[in-house]
C-alpha positions as CSV (number, residue, x, y, z in Angstrom):
1,M,0.0,0.0,0.0
2,V,2.8,2.4,0.9
3,G,4.7,1.4,-2.3
4,A,1.7,2.4,-4.3
5,S,1.2,5.8,-2.6
6,T,1.6,9.2,-4.2
7,E,1.8,12.5,-2.3
8,L,-1.0,15.0,-2.7
9,L,-0.9,18.6,-1.7
10,I,-4.6,19.6,-1.4
11,D,-5.9,23.1,-1.8
12,C,-8.5,23.3,0.9
13,G,-9.6,26.9,0.2
14,E,-8.7,30.2,1.9
15,G,-5.0,29.6,1.4
16,T,-4.8,26.4,3.3
17,T,-2.9,23.3,2.0
18,L,-3.1,19.9,3.5
19,Q,-0.9,16.9,2.6
20,A,-2.2,13.4,1.9
21,F,-1.0,10.1,0.5
22,R,-3.2,8.3,-2.1
23,S,-2.9,4.5,-2.8
24,R,-4.9,3.0,-5.6
25,P,-4.7,-0.8,-6.1
26,S,-3.9,-2.0,-9.6
27,R,-7.0,-4.2,-9.5
28,A,-9.3,-1.5,-8.3
29,A,-12.7,-1.5,-10.0
30,P,-13.8,1.7,-11.8
31,G,-16.3,2.5,-9.1
32,A,-14.0,1.5,-6.2
33,P,-14.7,3.5,-3.0
34,L,-12.5,6.4,-2.1
35,T,-11.7,6.0,1.6
36,V,-10.1,8.7,3.6
37,V,-8.3,7.7,6.8
38,L,-7.4,10.3,9.4
39,H,-5.0,9.9,12.3
40,G,-5.2,11.1,15.9
41,W,-3.6,14.1,17.6
42,E,0.1,14.2,17.1
43,G,-0.1,11.1,14.9
44,S,0.3,11.2,11.2
45,A,-0.5,9.5,7.9
46,R,2.5,7.2,8.7
47,S,1.2,6.2,12.2
48,L,1.2,2.4,12.4
49,Y,-2.5,2.2,13.2
50,V,-3.3,4.2,10.1
51,L,-1.0,2.1,8.0
52,S,-2.5,-1.1,9.3
53,L,-6.1,-0.1,8.5
54,A,-5.1,1.4,5.2
55,Q,-3.4,-1.8,4.2
56,A,-6.5,-3.8,5.1
57,L,-8.7,-1.5,3.0
58,F,-6.2,-1.5,0.1
59,D,-6.3,-5.3,0.1
60,E,-10.1,-5.1,-0.3
61,G,-9.8,-2.9,-3.4
62,H,-10.3,0.6,-1.8
63,E,-8.5,3.6,-3.1
64,V,-7.1,4.9,0.2
65,V,-6.2,8.4,1.1
66,R,-4.2,9.0,4.3
67,L,-4.8,12.6,5.2
68,N,-2.5,14.7,7.5
69,L,-4.0,17.3,9.6
70,R,-2.3,20.7,9.6
71,D,1.1,20.6,11.4
72,H,1.1,16.8,11.6
73,G,3.6,14.6,9.9
74,E,6.1,16.7,8.2
75,T,3.8,19.6,7.2
76,H,4.6,22.4,9.6
77,H,5.9,24.5,6.7
78,L,2.8,24.3,4.6
79,N,0.6,26.8,6.6
80,R,1.6,29.8,8.7
81,E,-1.2,29.5,11.3
82,L,-1.1,26.9,14.0
83,F,-3.2,23.7,14.1
84,H,-6.0,23.5,16.6
85,S,-8.9,21.1,16.9
86,C,-11.6,23.4,15.7
87,R,-10.2,23.7,12.2
88,L,-13.0,21.6,10.7
89,P,-13.5,23.8,7.6
90,E,-10.1,22.9,6.1
91,V,-10.8,19.2,6.5
92,L,-14.1,19.7,4.8
93,G,-12.2,21.5,2.1
94,A,-9.8,18.6,1.6
95,L,-12.7,16.1,1.4
96,R,-14.5,18.3,-1.1
97,A,-11.4,18.5,-3.3
98,L,-10.8,14.7,-3.0
99,Q,-14.4,14.0,-4.0
100,A,-14.2,16.4,-7.0
101,G,-11.3,14.3,-8.2
102,A,-13.2,11.1,-8.0
103,P,-16.7,11.8,-9.4
104,G,-19.3,9.1,-9.1
105,R,-17.4,7.1,-6.5
106,P,-18.5,6.6,-2.9
107,L,-16.6,8.7,-0.4
108,Q,-16.0,6.9,3.0
109,L,-14.4,8.4,6.1
110,V,-12.5,6.7,8.9
111,G,-10.8,8.4,11.8
112,F,-9.0,7.5,15.0
113,S,-9.2,9.4,18.3
114,L,-9.2,13.1,17.4
115,G,-9.4,12.1,13.7
116,G,-12.5,10.1,14.5
117,N,-13.9,13.3,16.2
118,F,-13.1,15.3,13.0
119,M,-14.7,12.6,10.7
120,L,-18.0,12.5,12.7
121,R,-18.2,16.3,12.6
122,A,-17.4,16.2,8.9
123,A,-20.1,13.7,8.3
124,A,-22.6,15.8,10.3
125,S,-21.7,18.8,8.2
126,A,-21.3,17.1,4.9
127,G,-24.7,18.1,3.4
128,E,-24.3,21.8,4.0
129,A,-20.7,21.6,2.9
130,G,-21.6,20.1,-0.5
131,I,-20.0,16.7,0.2
132,A,-21.7,13.4,-0.5
133,V,-20.4,10.9,2.2
134,A,-21.4,7.3,1.9
135,Q,-20.3,6.1,5.3
136,A,-18.2,7.3,8.3
137,V,-16.5,5.3,11.0
138,A,-14.9,6.7,14.2
139,I,-12.6,4.6,16.3
140,S,-12.1,5.7,19.9
141,P,-13.2,9.3,19.0
142,V,-12.8,12.2,21.4
143,L,-16.3,12.8,22.8
144,D,-15.9,15.6,25.4
145,P,-12.5,17.3,25.2
146,K,-12.8,18.6,28.8
147,R,-13.2,15.0,30.1
148,T,-10.4,13.8,27.8
149,L,-8.1,16.5,29.2
150,D,-9.1,15.5,32.8
151,A,-8.3,11.8,32.0
152,L,-4.9,12.7,30.5
153,E,-3.9,14.8,33.5
154,G,-5.5,12.6,36.2
155,G,-4.6,9.1,34.8
156,A,-1.3,7.3,34.4
157,R,1.5,9.9,33.8
158,I,2.8,8.0,30.8
159,Y,-0.1,9.4,28.7
160,S,0.3,13.1,29.6
161,R,4.1,12.9,29.3
162,Y,3.8,11.2,25.9
163,F,1.6,13.9,24.5
164,V,3.6,16.8,26.1
165,L,6.7,15.4,24.5
166,K,5.2,14.9,21.1
167,W,3.5,18.3,21.1
168,S,6.7,20.1,22.3
169,R,8.6,18.5,19.4
170,S,5.8,19.6,17.0
171,L,5.9,23.1,18.2
172,A,9.6,23.2,17.8
173,R,9.3,22.2,14.2
174,K,6.6,24.9,13.7
175,Q,8.9,27.5,15.1
176,A,11.8,26.3,13.0
177,A,9.6,26.5,9.9
178,W,8.3,30.0,10.7
179,P,11.0,31.6,12.9
180,A,9.8,35.2,12.3
181,D,6.2,34.3,13.5
182,Y,6.6,32.0,16.5
183,D,8.5,31.8,19.7
184,F,7.1,29.1,21.9
185,A,9.6,29.4,24.8
186,Q,6.9,30.7,27.2
187,L,4.3,28.1,26.1
188,L,6.8,25.3,26.6
189,R,7.7,26.5,30.0
190,Q,4.1,26.1,31.1
191,G,4.4,22.3,31.5
192,G,1.3,20.1,31.5
193,L,-1.3,19.8,28.8
194,R,-3.9,22.0,30.4
195,R,-1.6,25.0,30.9
196,M,0.0,24.5,27.5
197,T,-3.4,24.3,25.8
198,A,-4.7,27.4,27.7
199,E,-1.6,29.4,26.6
200,L,-2.1,28.3,23.0
201,V,-5.8,29.2,23.1
202,D,-5.1,32.6,24.5
203,A,-2.2,33.5,22.2
204,H,-3.1,31.8,18.9
205,T,-6.8,31.3,18.5
206,G,-9.9,33.5,18.6
207,F,-11.5,31.7,21.5
208,P,-12.0,33.8,24.6
209,S,-11.4,30.9,27.0
210,L,-10.1,27.3,27.2
211,D,-13.6,26.1,28.0
212,E,-15.1,27.6,24.9
213,Y,-12.3,26.2,22.7
214,L,-12.8,22.7,24.1
215,D,-16.6,23.0,23.7
216,G,-15.9,24.0,20.1
217,Y,-15.0,20.5,19.0
218,A,-17.0,18.4,21.5
219,I,-19.4,15.9,19.8
220,T,-21.5,15.5,22.9
221,G,-24.8,17.3,23.3
222,A,-26.7,18.1,20.0
223,R,-23.5,18.2,17.8
224,L,-24.4,15.0,15.9
225,A,-28.2,15.4,16.2
226,R,-28.6,16.1,12.5
227,L,-26.2,13.4,11.3
228,E,-27.7,11.7,8.2
229,V,-24.6,9.8,6.9
230,P,-24.6,6.2,8.0
231,S,-22.0,6.2,10.7
232,M,-20.4,3.9,13.3
233,L,-18.7,4.9,16.5
234,I,-16.4,2.2,18.0
235,A,-15.4,2.5,21.6
236,A,-14.0,0.4,24.4
237,L,-15.0,0.2,28.1
238,D,-11.3,0.0,29.1
239,D,-10.2,3.1,27.1
240,P,-8.0,5.1,29.5
241,I,-8.4,8.4,27.7
242,I,-12.0,8.5,26.3
243,S,-14.6,7.6,29.0
244,P,-17.5,5.5,27.8
245,L,-19.6,7.2,30.4
246,D,-19.8,10.1,28.0
247,L,-21.5,8.0,25.3
248,P,-25.0,8.6,26.6
249,R,-24.4,12.4,26.2
250,V,-23.9,11.9,22.4
251,A,-27.0,12.5,20.3
252,A,-28.5,9.3,19.0
253,P,-29.7,10.0,15.4
254,T,-30.9,6.9,13.5
255,A,-27.8,7.2,11.2
256,L,-25.4,6.6,14.1
257,R,-24.6,3.1,15.5
258,V,-22.5,2.7,18.6
259,V,-20.4,-0.4,19.1
260,L,-19.0,-0.7,22.6
261,T,-16.5,-3.5,23.3
262,R,-15.3,-4.7,26.7
263,H,-11.6,-4.5,25.7
264,G,-9.7,-2.5,23.1
265,G,-8.1,0.3,25.0
266,H,-7.5,3.5,23.0
267,C,-7.4,2.8,19.3
268,G,-5.9,-0.7,20.1
269,F,-8.4,-3.6,19.7
270,F,-5.5,-6.0,19.3
271,E,-6.2,-9.7,19.3
272,R,-2.6,-10.5,18.5
273,L,0.3,-8.4,17.3
274,T,1.0,-10.3,14.1
275,A,-2.3,-9.7,12.4
276,P,-4.7,-6.8,11.6
277,S,-6.6,-5.6,14.6
278,W,-10.2,-6.5,15.3
279,A,-11.0,-2.8,14.4
280,D,-9.2,-3.1,11.1
281,R,-11.3,-6.2,10.2
282,R,-14.5,-4.7,11.5
283,V,-14.1,-1.5,9.6
284,A,-13.2,-3.3,6.4
285,A,-16.2,-5.6,6.7
286,L,-18.5,-2.7,7.4
287,L,-17.3,-0.6,4.5
288,A,-17.5,-3.6,2.2
289,A,-21.2,-4.1,3.2
């Protein structure tokens, strides 16, 4: 799948460019689905969980597009402004451009963690954005960002330290790409995800408070109430980052099906390490159906 991939630089509108990698099987049928896979926060199109699912879909004849969010992977130089999780319009712009390049073919969306959150928001907004989405799947999506931040700070320290380290490296790359625009010395001195996020919101977004920013990309409440795209949300009871207790707070339109497993962790769902995960096989079967 990786060997068959080509890089795309997608014009998402309003001067924004996102990077993606498209892989088309040599045996793909003329009407083969175009399936866009989106990583989680501080992951990338080359994250192993993305590659694993993309390979499973590629083997089933899908044309797979692995999309990078702004400032993820090696894309910090492409756009001056910083990434934040409320930048849904540019993801919609990327999906619109991809669909325009594949007329008459079903567009399917799959996302992990924050990427799953983006894909469900995209599916709920697809009609008004002029995008025809056939199906959407979200694996361990962020539901309520406030609760996720609480879990990262209050849970095992390995999680918060992991994300602080990855985010700090990402910010360093952004500063190196745009040295005249950014100096993150003060932000990096904050330490801790909550203080770092609050500093970013205050200095680099138009949101008046951290709470309003986090509410801006929550999918709890009525956010998915008008969802019409057939969609599946896959979550695990033992997810250490996304609490299944928030699932009853997600709107329940008829288009949304929730699959809750006893085990799976966060974007894991491993049965053994030498084969595609249960989630890979479940998603491939769902999209084939």
